[in-house]
C-alpha positions as CSV (number, residue, x, y, z in Angstrom):
1,M,125.1,-7.1,37.4
2,E,121.5,-8.2,35.3
3,P,121.8,-11.3,33.7
4,M,122.8,-11.5,30.1
5,T,119.9,-12.7,27.7
6,A,119.5,-13.1,24.5
7,P,118.2,-10.5,22.0
8,Q,114.3,-11.0,21.1
9,A,113.4,-11.4,17.6
10,A,111.8,-8.8,15.9
11,P,108.1,-9.6,14.5
12,G,108.2,-11.1,11.5
13,D,112.2,-12.2,11.8
14,N,112.4,-16.4,11.3
15,A,113.8,-17.3,14.7
16,H,113.5,-20.8,13.9
17,A,116.5,-19.9,11.2
18,A,119.6,-22.3,11.6
19,P,122.5,-20.4,13.3
20,T,125.4,-19.6,10.9
21,T,128.5,-21.1,11.6
22,A,132.0,-20.0,10.9
23,P,133.9,-21.1,8.1
24,Q,135.9,-24.2,8.5
25,T,138.9,-25.4,7.3
26,W,139.2,-29.1,5.5
27,A,140.2,-30.5,8.6
28,E,137.5,-29.4,10.7
29,R,134.5,-30.0,7.9
30,A,136.3,-33.4,7.0
31,R,136.1,-34.0,11.0
32,A,132.8,-33.2,11.1
33,E,130.9,-35.4,8.8
34,L,133.1,-38.3,9.9
35,Q,131.5,-37.8,13.3
36,R,128.0,-36.8,11.5
37,A,128.5,-40.5,10.0
38,G,128.9,-41.9,12.8
39,Y,132.9,-42.9,13.0
40,R,134.9,-42.5,16.1
41,R,138.1,-40.2,15.9
42,G,140.6,-42.9,15.2
43,G,144.8,-42.7,15.3
44,A,145.3,-43.1,11.7
45,R,142.3,-41.5,10.1
46,E,143.6,-38.3,12.3
47,Q,146.9,-38.7,10.9
48,L,145.5,-38.8,7.5
49,I,143.1,-35.9,7.7
50,D,146.3,-33.6,9.0
51,L,148.5,-35.0,6.7
52,L,146.2,-33.9,3.7
53,A,145.4,-31.3,5.3
54,R,148.9,-29.5,4.5
55,E,149.1,-31.0,1.2
56,R,148.9,-28.4,-1.9
57,C,148.1,-31.2,-4.5
58,A,147.5,-34.9,-4.7
59,L,149.6,-37.5,-3.2
60,T,149.1,-41.4,-3.9
61,I,148.5,-43.8,-0.9
62,Q,152.4,-44.9,-1.2
63,E,153.6,-41.4,-0.8
64,M,151.0,-40.5,2.1
65,A,152.1,-44.3,4.1
66,A,155.8,-42.9,3.5
67,R,155.0,-39.1,4.5
68,L,152.8,-40.7,7.5
69,Q,155.8,-42.7,8.2
70,D,158.3,-39.7,8.5
71,A,156.9,-38.3,10.3
72,Y,156.3,-40.9,13.1
73,R,160.3,-41.3,12.5
74,R,161.0,-37.6,13.3
75,G,158.7,-38.0,16.7
76,A,156.2,-35.3,15.0
77,N,153.0,-38.6,14.7
78,P,152.6,-40.2,18.2
79,R,152.1,-43.6,16.2
80,P,152.9,-45.8,13.0
81,V,150.5,-45.6,10.4
82,G,150.5,-48.7,8.3
83,I,149.0,-48.8,4.7
84,A,146.0,-51.0,5.2
85,S,145.2,-47.9,7.4
86,V,145.9,-45.3,4.7
87,Y,144.4,-47.0,1.9
88,R,141.0,-47.8,4.5
89,G,141.0,-44.1,5.5
90,I,141.2,-42.7,1.8
91,E,138.4,-44.8,1.1
92,L,136.2,-43.9,3.9
93,L,137.0,-40.0,2.6
94,A,136.2,-40.9,-0.9
95,E,132.8,-42.1,0.2
96,L,131.8,-39.1,2.4
97,A,132.8,-37.1,-0.8
98,L,135.8,-35.0,1.5
99,V,138.9,-36.4,-1.1
100,A,138.8,-36.7,-4.7
101,R,140.4,-39.2,-7.1
102,V,143.2,-37.1,-9.1
103,D,143.9,-39.3,-12.3
104,V,146.5,-38.0,-14.6
105,G,146.3,-40.9,-17.1
106,D,149.0,-43.2,-15.8
107,G,147.6,-46.2,-14.1
108,I,148.5,-44.9,-10.7
109,A,145.4,-43.3,-8.2
110,R,145.8,-39.4,-6.5
111,Y,143.8,-38.2,-3.8
112,E,143.6,-34.9,-2.8
113,R,141.1,-32.8,-0.3
114,A,138.0,-32.1,-2.1
115,S,137.3,-28.3,-2.8
116,V,133.8,-27.6,-2.5
117,E,133.3,-25.5,-5.7
118,N,132.5,-21.5,-4.5
119,S,131.9,-22.1,-0.8
120,D,132.5,-19.9,1.6
121,Q,132.2,-22.5,4.1
122,D,136.0,-23.6,3.6
123,R,138.9,-21.2,4.5
124,D,141.6,-23.2,2.7
125,H,139.7,-23.9,-0.3
126,H,142.3,-24.5,-3.1
127,H,140.3,-25.6,-6.3
128,H,143.1,-25.9,-8.4
129,H,144.1,-27.7,-11.6
130,H,147.5,-29.8,-12.8
131,F,150.1,-30.0,-15.1
132,I,151.5,-32.9,-15.5
133,C,155.1,-34.1,-16.9
134,D,155.3,-37.0,-19.4
135,R,159.0,-37.7,-18.5
136,C,159.5,-37.4,-15.1
137,G,156.0,-37.8,-13.6
138,L,155.8,-35.2,-11.6
139,L,152.6,-33.6,-11.0
140,M,152.3,-29.5,-10.2
141,P,149.2,-27.3,-9.5
142,F,148.3,-24.6,-10.8
143,D,146.0,-21.6,-10.4
144,D,144.4,-19.3,-13.0
145,Q,141.8,-16.9,-12.7
146,A,141.4,-16.3,-16.1
147,L,140.8,-20.1,-17.1
148,E,138.4,-20.2,-14.3
149,Q,136.5,-17.1,-15.9
150,A,136.3,-18.6,-19.7
151,I,135.3,-21.6,-18.2
152,V,132.4,-19.8,-16.9
153,A,131.7,-17.9,-20.2
154,L,132.0,-20.9,-21.8
155,E,128.9,-22.1,-19.5
156,D,127.2,-19.1,-20.3
157,R,128.0,-18.8,-23.8
158,V,126.3,-22.8,-24.7
159,G,124.5,-22.7,-22.1
160,F,125.7,-26.0,-20.2
161,S,125.8,-25.7,-16.3
162,V,129.0,-26.5,-15.1
163,S,129.0,-28.0,-11.6
164,G,132.8,-28.8,-11.6
165,H,136.2,-29.5,-13.7
166,E,138.9,-30.7,-13.5
167,V,142.0,-29.6,-16.2
168,L,144.9,-31.8,-16.6
169,L,148.0,-30.4,-19.1
170,H,150.5,-32.6,-20.2
171,G,153.8,-32.2,-21.3
172,A,157.4,-31.8,-19.8
173,C,158.5,-29.4,-16.9
174,S,161.4,-26.9,-16.7
175,D,164.0,-29.7,-16.2
176,C,163.3,-32.0,-19.0
177,R,162.5,-29.2,-21.2
178,D,166.8,-28.4,-20.2
179,A,167.5,-31.5,-20.6
180,R,166.3,-32.0,-23.8
181,R,168.4,-28.8,-25.5
């Protein structure tokens, strides 16, 4: 049996081109960025990354800490994570542009995975917008392809290159709207 050899580059091919990599999930990208920045894996940070990877929408620091504590009590996490560790973890992930702060106007910071606009490098890409209930505070994510197309059309019409956008719609959720009737 002959040993396998790498295929030879054809004349004119760029033999020094960067190898293509498989698309990454947000968690894989976060871990790779942390390693690239010189950070070792830590239990609290790993649990925080896993939590954020599962979430569809923004959470407060307190909500993150409570969910991590609940997971520990249920035996899903190997060790407890304190709120100070959540603060430090979010601060670091924000410095590396891996989480985005969502401000809904109530003075409470919320964070979610940072999406990479128009990226094929993130299998769990989750660019979305938010509804906020002004009565109960419910934060609800939504996707709308027609809205995305309208933003691109606006960009073309006014000659402005949009690098990112957030849409936050205020109103009343169905429960609060129905309670008023």
